[in-house]
Phi, psi and omega in degrees: 000135177272128178270147183264121176264122179273107185261015186280147177247117193255035169214166182285107181296346175278343183244104182302345183284332179274352179283146185290169176299313189244127192244138172285160175301317176304320174298320179295321174306324182287322178287318182275338184058057177231163173282158174307317174298323174292318178300309176304312185300309173307325179290311177308309183289344176092001177287340179227111179298141175210169177219148181274127167253086186082239174262354184257140174260146186224144173243129181297152168306318173296330181284332173293318186298313185302316182295318178292318175298328179293327185274344179271000000 
């Protein structure tokens, strides 16, 4: 059975005030303007903090803000 995946993002990636508290890797691609494989590599390597919820990974908003600050 194939699941339907909704890849729409209902926030402004340029405005951190609109970001959700926990961000999916797909949402992080829009914010960071990187590929999904790069975002996953950053999470696995520990350069971008993330947490597993069951089988899914989420990135805390604070971790993404810290990552963006380090790159500037």
